[in-house]
C-alpha positions in Angstrom: 39.0 155.1 104.4 38.2 158.5 105.8 38.3 157.1 109.4 41.7 155.5 108.7 43.1 158.7 107.3 41.8 160.6 110.4 43.4 158.1 112.7 46.8 158.3 110.9 46.7 162.1 110.9 45.9 162.2 114.6 48.7 159.8 115.5 51.3 161.7 113.4 50.7 165.1 114.9 49.5 164.1 118.4 51.6 165.1 121.3 53.7 162.5 123.1 51.3 162.3 126.1 48.4 161.4 123.8 50.3 158.6 122.2 51.3 157.1 125.5 47.8 157.3 126.8 46.3 155.8 123.7 48.7 152.8 123.7 48.5 152.2 127.4 52.3 151.6 127.4 55.2 152.7 129.5 57.8 155.0 127.9 60.6 153.5 130.0 60.3 150.3 128.0 60.6 152.1 124.7 63.2 154.8 125.2 66.5 155.1 127.1 69.1 157.9 127.5 72.4 157.2 125.8 75.0 158.4 128.3 78.7 158.7 127.3 81.0 156.3 129.1 78.3 153.8 130.1 78.2 150.4 128.5 74.9 149.1 127.1 73.3 146.2 128.9 73.9 142.7 127.4 71.3 140.1 127.0 71.4 136.4 126.2 68.8 133.7 125.3 68.9 132.5 128.9 68.0 136.0 130.2 65.0 136.1 127.9 63.8 132.8 129.1 64.2 133.8 132.7 66.3 130.7 133.5 69.8 132.1 133.0 72.7 132.7 135.5 73.2 135.8 137.5 72.5 138.7 135.1 75.0 140.9 137.0 77.9 138.7 136.0 80.2 140.1 133.3 79.6 138.8 129.8 83.2 137.5 129.5 82.6 135.2 132.6 79.5 133.5 131.3 79.8 130.3 129.3 79.0 130.6 125.6 75.5 129.9 124.6 74.8 126.6 122.8 74.7 127.1 119.0 71.5 126.4 117.2 70.8 125.9 113.6 69.8 129.0 111.7 66.5 127.4 110.7 65.6 126.2 114.2 62.1 127.2 115.3 60.8 126.4 118.8 57.2 126.1 117.4 58.3 123.0 115.5 58.3 121.0 118.7 54.6 121.8 119.3 53.5 121.3 115.7 51.8 118.1 114.8 51.9 116.9 111.1 49.6 114.3 109.7 51.7 111.9 107.6 48.7 110.4 105.9 47.3 113.7 104.6 49.8 113.9 101.7 50.9 110.8 99.7 54.5 111.8 99.5 54.7 111.9 103.3 53.6 108.3 103.7 57.1 106.9 103.0 58.3 108.7 106.2 56.1 106.4 108.4 57.9 103.7 110.4 54.8 101.6 110.6 51.3 101.6 109.1 49.5 102.6 112.3 51.5 105.8 112.7 49.7 108.9 111.6 51.1 112.0 113.2 54.6 113.2 114.3 56.0 116.4 115.7 57.6 119.0 113.4 61.0 118.3 114.8 60.6 114.5 114.2 59.4 115.3 110.7 62.6 117.3 110.0 64.8 114.4 111.3 63.0 111.8 109.1 63.2 114.0 106.0 67.0 114.5 106.6 67.5 110.8 107.0 65.5 110.1 103.8 67.5 112.6 101.9 70.8 111.1 103.1 69.7 107.7 102.0 68.6 108.9 98.6 71.6 111.2 97.9 74.1 108.7 99.3 76.1 111.3 101.2 75.8 114.5 103.2 75.9 117.7 101.0 78.8 120.0 101.4 76.7 122.9 102.9 75.5 120.6 105.7 79.0 119.4 106.8 80.4 120.4 110.2 83.0 123.2 110.2 85.7 120.7 111.2 84.9 118.4 108.3 84.8 121.3 105.8 88.2 122.5 107.2 89.8 119.1 106.4 88.3 119.1 102.9 89.6 122.6 102.2 93.1 121.6 103.5 93.1 118.6 101.2 92.0 120.8 98.3 94.8 123.3 98.9 97.4 120.6 99.2 96.2 119.1 95.8 96.5 122.5 94.2 100.1 123.0 95.4 101.1 119.5 94.4 99.4 119.9 91.0 101.3 123.1 90.2 104.6 121.4 91.2 103.8 118.4 89.0 103.0 120.7 86.1 106.4 122.3 86.3 108.2 119.0 86.5 106.1 117.6 83.6 107.1 120.5 81.4 110.8 119.8 82.0 110.5 116.1 81.4 108.2 116.2 78.4 110.9 115.9 75.8 112.7 113.1 77.5 109.4 111.3 78.0 108.6 111.4 74.3 111.9 109.9 73.4 111.6 107.0 75.8 108.0 106.3 74.8 109.0 106.0 71.1 109.6 102.3 71.7 105.9 101.8 71.7 103.4 102.6 69.0 101.6 105.5 70.8 103.5 108.4 72.2 102.4 109.0 75.8 102.2 112.6 76.9 103.1 113.3 80.6 100.1 113.0 82.9 101.7 114.0 86.2 99.5 117.1 86.5 96.3 115.1 86.2 97.1 112.6 88.9 95.9 114.9 91.7 92.9 116.2 89.9 89.7 115.8 92.0 86.5 115.8 90.0 84.9 117.8 92.8 87.8 120.2 93.0 87.1 123.7 91.7 89.8 126.4 91.2 88.4 128.7 93.9 90.7 131.5 95.0 88.8 132.0 98.2 90.0 128.7 99.8 92.4 130.4 102.1 89.8 132.8 103.4 87.3 129.9 103.8 89.9 128.0 105.8 90.4 130.9 108.1 86.7 131.3 108.6 86.3 127.6 109.4 89.1 127.7 111.9 87.4 130.6 113.7 84.1 128.6 113.8 85.8 125.5 115.0 87.7 127.4 117.7 84.5 129.1 118.9 82.7 125.8 119.4 85.6 123.7 120.6 84.6 123.8 124.3 80.9 123.5 123.5 80.9 119.7 123.0 83.3 116.8 123.2 81.4 114.7 120.6 84.1 115.3 117.9 86.8 114.0 120.3 85.1 110.6 120.8 83.5 110.2 117.4 85.1 107.6 115.1 85.3 108.0 111.4 85.2 104.2 110.7 82.2 103.3 108.5 80.1 100.5 109.9 78.5 98.6 107.1 75.1 97.0 107.5 75.3 93.2 107.1 72.1 92.8 105.2 72.4 95.0 102.2 74.7 97.4 100.4 73.8 100.8 99.0 75.3 100.7 95.5 74.9 103.0 92.5 76.1 102.3 89.0 78.4 104.8 87.4 79.1 105.2 83.6 81.5 102.6 82.2 84.9 103.6 81.0 84.8 105.2 77.5 86.8 102.5 75.8 86.6 98.7 75.3 89.6 96.5 75.2 89.9 94.3 72.1 90.2 91.3 74.4 89.3 90.4 78.0 90.1 93.1 80.6 92.6 91.1 82.6 93.8 93.9 84.9 92.0 96.7 86.8 94.0 98.7 89.4 93.1 101.9 91.2 95.8 104.4 91.7 96.7 104.7 95.4 96.5 108.5 95.6 94.7 109.9 92.5 91.3 109.4 91.0 92.9 107.3 88.2 92.2 103.7 87.1 94.8 101.6 85.2 93.3 98.9 83.0 95.1 96.4 80.7 94.3 93.3 78.7 95.5 90.6 76.4 95.4 93.1 73.6 98.7 94.4 74.9 97.2 97.8 75.7 97.4 99.7 79.0 95.2 102.7 79.6 94.9 105.3 82.3 91.5 106.8 82.9 90.3 109.5 85.3 87.4 108.1 87.2 85.2 111.2 87.9 81.9 109.3 87.8 80.7 111.2 84.7 82.7 110.9 81.4 85.8 109.1 82.8 88.2 110.6 80.3 91.2 108.7 79.0 94.5 110.2 80.2 97.1 108.0 78.5 97.4 104.8 76.3 100.4 102.5 75.9 100.8 99.6 73.5 103.3 96.9 74.2 104.1 95.0 71.0 105.5 91.8 72.7 103.6 91.5 75.9 99.9 90.4 76.4 99.3 91.7 79.9 98.0 89.2 82.5 98.9 91.1 85.7 100.0 94.4 87.0 100.8 96.1 90.4 101.1 99.8 91.1 103.7 101.0 93.6 102.1 102.4 96.8 103.7 105.8 96.1 101.8 105.9 92.8 104.9 106.6 90.7 105.2 103.5 88.6 103.5 100.2 87.7 105.0 96.7 86.9 103.3 95.0 83.9 103.7 91.3 83.5 102.6 88.4 81.3 103.6 85.0 80.2 107.1 86.1 79.5 110.4 85.9 81.4 110.6 89.7 81.3 108.4 92.5 82.4 107.9 96.3 81.9 108.1 99.1 84.3 105.7 101.9 83.4 106.4 105.4 84.9 102.9 106.8 85.3 103.9 110.4 85.8 106.3 110.7 82.9 105.1 107.9 80.5 108.6 106.3 80.4 108.7 102.5 79.6 111.6 100.4 80.9 112.0 96.7 80.0 113.0 94.5 83.0 115.3 91.8 81.6 114.9 88.1 82.5 116.8 86.8 85.6 119.7 85.1 83.9 120.3 82.4 86.6 116.7 81.4 86.6 115.9 78.4 84.4 112.5 77.5 83.1 112.3 74.8 85.7 112.5 77.5 88.4 110.9 80.6 86.9 109.3 80.0 83.5 107.5 83.5 83.5 106.7 86.5 85.5 103.0 86.3 85.0 101.9 86.1 88.6 103.3 89.0 90.6 102.5 90.2 94.1 103.8 93.3 96.0 104.4 93.9 99.7 102.4 96.7 101.3 105.1 99.3 101.1 106.6 98.1 97.8 109.8 96.8 99.4 109.5 93.4 97.8 108.0 91.8 94.7 107.3 88.1 94.5 107.0 86.0 91.3 105.4 82.6 91.3 107.6 80.0 89.6 107.4 76.3 88.9 107.9 73.3 91.3 107.0 75.2 94.4 109.5 78.1 93.8 108.7 81.7 94.6 111.3 84.4 93.6 111.7 87.4 95.9 112.9 90.6 94.1 113.9 94.0 95.6 111.1 96.5 94.8 113.6 99.3 94.3 116.4 97.8 92.3 114.3 95.0 90.7 117.2 92.6 91.5 116.7 89.1 92.7 117.0 88.6 96.5 116.2 85.0 97.3 113.9 82.1 96.6 111.6 80.2 98.9 110.3 76.8 98.0 107.2 74.9 99.1 106.2 71.3 98.4 104.1 70.7 95.3 103.1 73.7 93.1 102.5 77.3 94.0 99.2 78.7 92.9 98.9 82.1 94.6 100.8 84.4 96.9 99.9 87.4 99.1 101.9 89.6 101.4 101.1 90.3 105.1 103.0 93.5 105.7 106.6 93.7 104.3 108.2 90.8 106.1 105.7 88.0 105.9 104.7 86.2 102.7 101.8 83.7 102.4 101.5 81.2 99.6 99.1 78.4 98.8 99.6 75.3 96.6 97.5 73.0 94.5 97.4 70.6 97.4 95.5 73.1 99.5 98.3 73.8 102.0 99.0 77.4 103.1 102.6 78.4 103.9 103.6 81.4 105.9 107.2 82.6 105.2 109.4 84.9 107.3 111.2 86.8 104.5 114.0 88.0 106.8 114.8 84.5 108.0 114.1 82.9 104.6 112.1 80.1 106.1 108.6 78.8 106.6 107.4 79.6 110.1 104.1 77.7 109.9 101.7 76.0 107.5 98.3 74.4 107.6 95.9 72.5 105.3 93.1 74.7 103.9 89.8 73.4 105.2 88.4 71.4 102.3 90.8 73.0 99.9 91.5 71.4 96.5 93.4 73.0 93.6 93.4 76.4 95.3 94.1 79.3 92.9 93.3 82.4 95.0 94.7 83.9 98.2 94.3 87.3 99.8 95.3 89.0 103.1 93.6 92.1 104.5 95.7 95.2 104.7 96.1 95.1 108.4 96.5 91.3 108.6 93.2 90.9 110.3 91.9 88.3 107.8 93.1 85.7 105.3 91.0 84.2 102.6 91.5 81.3 100.2 89.6 80.3 97.1 89.3 76.7 95.9 88.4 74.8 92.7 85.1 73.8 94.2 84.0 77.4 94.7 84.5 77.4 98.4 86.1 80.5 100.0 87.5 80.0 103.5 88.0 82.9 105.8 90.7 82.8 108.6 91.5 85.1 111.4 94.6 85.3 113.6 93.8 85.0 117.3 96.4 87.6 118.4 95.4 91.2 118.7 96.1 93.7 115.9 98.2 95.8 118.2 100.4 92.9 119.1 100.9 92.0 115.4 101.7 95.5 114.4 104.2 95.9 117.3 105.8 92.6 116.3 106.2 93.7 112.7 107.6 97.1 113.7 109.9 96.1 116.5 111.2 92.7 115.5 110.2 91.8 112.0 112.9 89.2 111.5 111.6 87.3 114.6 107.9 87.5 113.8 106.1 84.2 114.3 102.6 83.1 113.5 101.9 79.9 115.4 99.7 77.3 113.7 97.0 77.5 116.4 96.7 81.3 115.9 94.9 80.9 112.6 91.3 80.4 113.4 88.9 79.2 110.6 85.8 81.5 110.7 83.6 80.2 107.9 83.5 78.6 104.6 81.5 80.7 102.1 79.9 78.5 99.4 77.8 80.9 97.4 79.8 80.2 94.2 80.0 76.8 92.7 82.7 77.2 90.1 86.5 77.6 90.6 87.5 80.7 92.4 89.9 82.9 90.4 90.3 86.0 92.6 89.6 87.0 96.2 90.2 90.4 97.7 89.5 92.7 100.7 88.5 96.3 100.7 90.6 98.9 102.6 89.0 98.4 106.0 88.4 94.6 105.7 84.7 94.9 106.0 84.1 93.5 102.5 85.5 90.4 101.0 85.0 90.1 97.2 85.3 86.8 95.3 84.9 86.0 91.6 85.1 83.1 89.1 85.5 83.4 85.4 84.1 79.9 84.6 80.5 81.0 84.6 78.6 84.3 83.9 77.9 86.7 86.7 80.0 84.9 89.3 80.8 87.8 91.7 79.9 88.1 95.3 80.6 90.5 98.2 80.8 89.2 101.7 80.2 91.2 104.9 82.9 90.8 107.6 83.1 89.7 110.3 79.7 88.0 110.0 80.7 86.4 106.7 77.2 86.9 105.3 76.9 87.5 101.6 75.2 90.7 100.6 71.9 89.6 99.1 70.8 92.8 97.3 73.8 93.2 95.0 74.9 92.1 92.5 71.5 91.0 91.2 70.6 88.7 88.3 70.2 91.9 86.2 73.6 93.3 86.9 75.5 93.1 83.5 78.7 91.5 84.8 79.2 88.8 82.2 82.3 86.7 82.8 84.3 88.6 85.5 88.0 88.6 84.8 89.3 91.1 87.4 88.1 93.5 90.0 89.5 96.1 92.4 88.4 98.5 95.2 89.4 102.2 95.3 91.8 103.2 98.1 88.9 104.1 100.5 86.4 101.8 98.9 84.1 104.4 97.4 84.3 102.6 94.1 84.6 99.1 92.8 85.8 98.4 89.2 85.0 95.1 87.4 86.6 94.0 84.1 84.9 91.3 82.1 85.5 89.1 79.0 84.0 91.7 76.7 86.8 94.1 77.3 84.6 96.5 79.3 85.2 98.0 82.7 82.1 98.5 84.9 82.2 101.1 87.7 80.0 101.0 90.8 79.8 103.4 93.8 79.5 102.1 97.3 77.5 104.9 99.0 78.6 104.0 102.5 82.1 105.3 101.8 82.4 109.0 101.1 86.1 109.2 100.1 87.6 107.8 96.9 
């Protein structure tokens, strides 16, 4: 201790020359003279490594140095980690013979393992450009929510009077339709947006990866990553015949034969009920929500229907079509809606399909096929597809009011299900035997979209253009519903004739996902299903009146 004290004392009071001699160092590397008017020298990582450009070049003329993560350590590349030394590291091995990996490779494997376990990238790890878009969406939701709250306050009294026709009074729920469960009322969003803009501008020229990167999710064809979410809080007193996701808000509409309609916020936690409506004279078999999200059409085995204003709670009864006899249109039970909501179609008797204007709810025209109509689906706004009990598929040009082509479904018998993908890329039919046939037009998507946009009244779909891809035979009971998700990578099919008859098919390979649902998935008798607008969720209604919710981890957005 005395020696240490003596050394410190000597160093503290020693003259400058003594310190320099003792350390064998050069003063020029430790001290410099600060002269007014002279700029300090600038250094970069390249200068330190000795491999940079000409040091005499001005800093403004040099290209920006590549950004590195704050936690990057060059020693990680030289570090070797034994994966067999700790039990919890064994799961990171790619094969049994592998024992050691570098530190950088260990970081990559741990990040991949975390992403697979968590199901999505955490917010703090997102790129600045992605964060910027999320903040913009959050700000837009806030602005719209404030506007909706003001409108709802003005319309509240009128809404209560109109809703008095039903048993329960529905309070306005417009302010809740844009409520995101992950949205927090943070006053620093504008500042965060500016900061993200600066970061994105600084790194814009550093890489072109963001310019060529595609946001389309590519699903694996072997298995799906699925997580179960809490069921909706309530249970219908009968089968849940309808489940429909709202097109823009985290809201799910459910209805059943108990004449009750409910709106629930699907936040993945408690899923609170927003509104409840009871219709005294209409057991609900079907419903469609307008693409704008403003209203829904509720139908059943009656010659009339109800229009439900989702934002204000108003209920309007749509009267029967006076000129339609029971031989033509006995009920409005089976309804289908074109993609933009321009038309509604109601399946009638003796091959009749009634076309109704989606805005005025007035009858426009009828199309008639041979035999009986069992199902209908829209391809855009100007092409309607129907299928009959004899297994013949008809394609109708709505503008010309005529059938442009038809073909016999491959092995179809008593078909009762039909679906078209959102972009017209696929068409699926479901038969009494449990067979689901998948068809694909041979023309390109761009050609079809151009045809629909430029000359919808002259659009044609030649018979030879529909190519049969595959017959999926994993179900053996009559198919009741088929449907595609938003990007047509998943085809869902169900049957209510037997328990747990629900399958998801990967497209375009047409392979059924084997890992879900399993024999332990509590589906019971599946009555209805629906995908959320961007396929992050799937809702399933069953015969017990319950609504099951599942999350597809491959899709990050609702």
